[in-house]
C-alpha positions, 0 to 999 in steps of 0.5 A: 220427227214422228207425230202420232195423231193428226188433230190440232196438236198433231197437224199444227206441230207438223207444220211447225216442224216442217217450217223449221226444216224437220223431216216430218211423218204424221200418223193418223188413224181416222182422218186429218184434223182428228176428232176436233175437225171430224166429230167434235168441234167443227161439226158441233159448232156448225150444228150450233150455227143452225140453232143460232139462226133458229133462236133469232127467228124465234125472237123476231117478233120482239123486234117488230117483225111479222110473217108476210100477210099476217099469217101467224108467227115467223117461228111457225113458218120455219122448221129444221130439216135435220138431215139437211143440217147434218149433211151440211155439218159433215160436208163442212167437216170433210172440207176442213179436213181436206184443206188441212191435208192439202196444206200438210202435203204442200209442206212436204209432210208424209202422212201415214193413214193408220195407227202408231205406237212407241218402240222406245224413245227413238222409234215409232211402229206405224201400222197402215190401214193398208200395207205392212207395218213400218218401224220409223226412226225418230229424233223427236216423237210427239203423241197427240192422240186425243180422247174418246167419249166415256161410256157407262157400262149400263148405257152403251151407245148403239148409234141409233137411240143411245148416242155419244157425241160423235154419233149425233150427226147420223140422225136424219130426223129431229128427236121427239124428246132428247134426254141429255145426260151430263150438264158440262160443256158438251151436254149443255151445248147439245141441249141448247142447240137441239132445244133451239131447233125445236126439240123437247129436251130433258137435261139430266145434271148430277150437279145443282147447276148446269156448267159446274166448271164455269163462272157460277154467275154465268152458269146461273144465267144459262140455267135460267134461260134454259128453264125459262124457254121450256127446257126441263132440267133434272138437277142433282140427278145421276143417271145409272143406266139407259136402255131401249124400250119400244121405239124409245129409250128409258134412262134410270136415275140413281133414285129410281126415277125413270126418264123416257124419251126417243133418244139419249145423248150420253155426255159424261166426259172423255177418256184419253186415247193412251192405251197400247201406245207403248208409253210405259215401256218408253218411260212416259209417265201418265196420271191415274186417269191415263193422261200423259204428264207434260211440262209447260213446253210439252215434254213428257218424262221420256227424253225426246218424247213430247205430247199435246192436246186432250190426251195430256189433260191440260186444258181440253181446247183445240186452241190449247192443243195446237199451241202445245204442239207448236211449243213442242216443235219450237222447243225440240228444234231449239227455236225461241219459245215461251212456256204455255201460260194458261192464264192467257187462254180464252175459252167459250161454251157455245150455248145460247147465250154463250159463255166466254172466259179468260184469266183469273176466275170468280172462284179464285177471287172468292177463294182469296185471290185479291182483285177488284171485280165489276159486272155490267148486265147486258140489259143496260147496253144500248146495242143489246137493247136494239137487238132485243138482248137481255140475258147476260153480262160482262164481268171484269177483274183487275188488281186492286193497286195497279189496275192491271186486268187479270181476267174476265167473263162474258155472257152474250150471243157473241161472247166468243168474239167479245172475249178477245179484247179482254184476252188481249188485255190479260196477255199484254198486262194492260190496265183498266185505264188503258182499256177504258181509254181505247175508243169503242164504237157506239153503240156496240156490245164491246162498249160494256167492256170499256164501261166496266174498265172505267168503273174499275179505275183505281181508287174509284168506288165500285157500283156493281150491277148484279141484276143480270 
């Protein structure tokens, strides 16, 4: 089997293929781990980890903590050394890439540093960065080539002042004023992180509210937090261009307004890396956006060719890419496999606070999906009070008759951890009574999940706390 792309979809597939006795060749052009490890998930979340510490420092006074000797506020004594932060970020990304490479080599997987393209459905042409091209025979082919940042023709990144998300880690000094164009997950995460690090941030959003694809109540909390802590949000504003002017940048909006800053991050989505791969010639179908069409076991429209990850447009998460890759190998090699079930996928937006969700959404319920719902504000949780947390909530959805948990949303500093018990309940089809009867630690933020489940007991009247 030959795999094109060494991100989560590719390297996880390679490991499964080798485990099941396959002879695996992995072709990767940039570095093992792909964009997820080298320029996206690992570095961005490492940056966010530093920002989270700054947020805790900022809120220290609320817990009664003071600077030693009474010399001002604690927050005034802590600054971010962006050069050191980004040096650590890139070192962590490289270390993770090296660890994955070592595991692949130990598993007997051949790695080709270069590019690959299909030559029909039984061969891949690999072009190494060094050395001659090879025509590799393949019983099974997996395409996992990911995406790249989308660019606006009038706002092309220069790597210095006009940046895409892969270029942010080259900065050595905090921007004087950072303009972030795009209020989706990437834009909101970077805006939140740099704002916490002490940067003046202007977030340009084409929508009425940030995070338009997330739970509407969760997005409202994030927008309120952003604005209450001093971030400027330009809602219903569409950027049409960005250019350098002196030692800064100017972003021009569709209505003619000019927004000035020292740097701009263009976070306006991604494009699939599917050009020049020989897909059409091999009979691999793509969508109008260029994403590869796959079914729930990662098969493309060409026999023996599978695809995984962001290039499929299924769900842009590293965890989903990895599962698509594993499923492809399990299916192609005849192992037991269950189709990909997006209802059980938990996702997280690493803003401050963060937003996590799984299963049925509020939008689906508002659109007619029959479910009961309850929202427990974080401010009512004892542990949250002790930690000085007030922004956020736990929301739980269940079927009205059986009480089976079908989804949930968490907005909290540790949402990525708190969503797991809800995800377990959704995947195992647990009832709210089963969730409620499991012991939780007191005090704990997870206690709000159990409390929400108790209030959703079938037949009980719901008192929905909406003051989140």
